[in-house]
C-alpha positions, -999 to 999 in steps of 0.1 A, spaced: -163 442 123 -145 444 157 -163 423 184 -191 412 160 -197 382 182 -205 406 211 -235 421 191 -245 387 179 -248 374 214 -265 406 225 -291 401 198 -297 366 211 -299 378 247 -324 406 238 -347 380 221 -345 354 249 -369 369 275 -404 357 270 -424 386 255 -456 390 233 -439 380 201 -422 349 217 -456 338 232 -472 341 198 -444 321 182 -449 293 208 -487 293 202 -484 290 165 -455 266 167 -477 242 188 -508 247 167 -496 252 131 -459 241 130 -426 257 122 -433 279 92 -459 302 106 -442 304 139 -409 313 121 -427 340 101 -439 356 133 -403 358 144 -393 373 110 -420 399 115 -406 407 149 -371 411 135 -385 435 108 -401 455 135 -367 458 152 -352 470 120 -380 496 117 -372 508 153 -335 510 144 -343 532 114 -364 555 136 -336 559 160 -309 563 134 -327 590 115 -330 614 144 -359 604 166 -339 590 195 -341 622 214 -378 624 208 -383 589 221 -365 597 253 -394 619 264 -413 604 293 -446 616 278 -439 598 245 -428 566 262 -459 567 284 -481 572 253 -464 542 236 -469 521 268 -506 530 268 -512 521 232 -491 490 234 -508 478 266 -543 482 250 -534 461 220 -517 434 241 -548 431 263 -570 430 232 -549 402 218 -548 383 250 -586 384 254 -591 368 220 -597 331 219 -567 309 210 -588 296 181 -595 330 166 -579 344 135 -543 354 138 -549 386 119 -548 419 138 -566 436 110 -600 431 94 -584 428 60 -580 392 48 -545 381 40 -528 347 34 -518 329 66 -481 336 59 -487 373 56 -509 374 87 -483 356 107 -456 380 96 -478 410 102 -487 397 137 -450 394 146 -443 429 132 -472 445 152 -464 426 184 -428 438 182 -438 474 173 -464 478 201 -441 464 228 -426 494 247 -399 472 261 -385 467 226 -383 505 221 -365 510 254 -340 482 247 -330 494 213 -329 530 225 -305 520 253 -283 502 227 -283 531 203 -274 555 231 -242 535 237 -230 532 201 -243 565 186 -209 581 188 -195 557 162 -196 562 124 -229 553 105 -212 523 89 -201 510 122 -236 515 138 -253 497 109 -229 468 111 -237 465 148 -274 467 141 -271 439 115 -253 416 139 -280 423 165 -307 414 140 -289 382 130 -287 372 167 -324 380 172 -333 361 140 -312 331 151 -330 329 184 -364 331 168 -355 304 144 -342 281 171 -374 287 192 -397 280 163 -378 248 154 -378 235 190 -414 242 196 -427 228 163 -407 196 167 -419 191 203 -456 197 196 -462 161 186 -453 150 221 -476 174 239 -511 163 249 -541 184 236 -552 192 272 -517 206 279 -519 227 247 -553 241 257 -539 250 291 -509 267 277 -531 288 253 -550 301 283 -519 308 303 -503 325 272 -534 347 268 -533 356 305 -496 365 303 -503 389 274 -531 405 294 -506 409 324 -480 425 300 -506 449 287 -520 458 321 -485 465 335 -477 488 305 -510 507 310 -505 510 348 -470 525 342 -484 550 316 -513 561 338 -490 564 369 -468 588 349 -497 609 336 -511 611 372 -478 615 390 -453 630 364 
C-alpha cells in the first residue's frame, strides 16, 4: 500500500498520548508484569477496530452529531471517574462476572478504549480524511494504523514491566494514587464538556 509507513507512524502517534488505557497498562505493568499489561493494550486495539467497523459501516455521520458526542462524553466520564475512585488493589474487572485475569485485563483495555470519547473523535477525524477511497484502501490504512497502535502498546508494556524491579514500593504506591487522580480528571473533563453542551448548545 502506498505510504503505508505514514499510517504506521500515525497509529504510533495516536497511541502515544497518555490516556486511560495507557495508565491502566502502566499500573498493571508495575504490579503484575508484561503479560497482563500487554493484554490491556490488545483490548484497547480491539476497541479501536470496533470503532473503525462502526465508522465504516455507515455510522460516521451519526457520530458527528454534537448530541451523540456529548452523550458519549457523559457516559465515558462517569466510568472513568468510577474506575479512578477504585483502590489500586481492587479487582481489575469492570464487571461483576468472574473471569480469568487474562480475560479481565483484555476486557479492561477494551472498555477503557471504548468509553474514551477522544478515541471516537480521533478515529472519526481519520475516517473523514480517507473515506473517499475504495473500501480495500480504507481497510489497508486501518490495518496499518492498528499495527502502529499495537506496536506502541507492546513497547510500553515491555518497558514498564522491565523497569518495575528498579522502582521502590513507595514510588509505586504514589504513582497508583496519581494515576487514579488522572483518570478522575479525565472523567471530570468529559462530563463538564457534555454538561456545558447540554446547557449551552
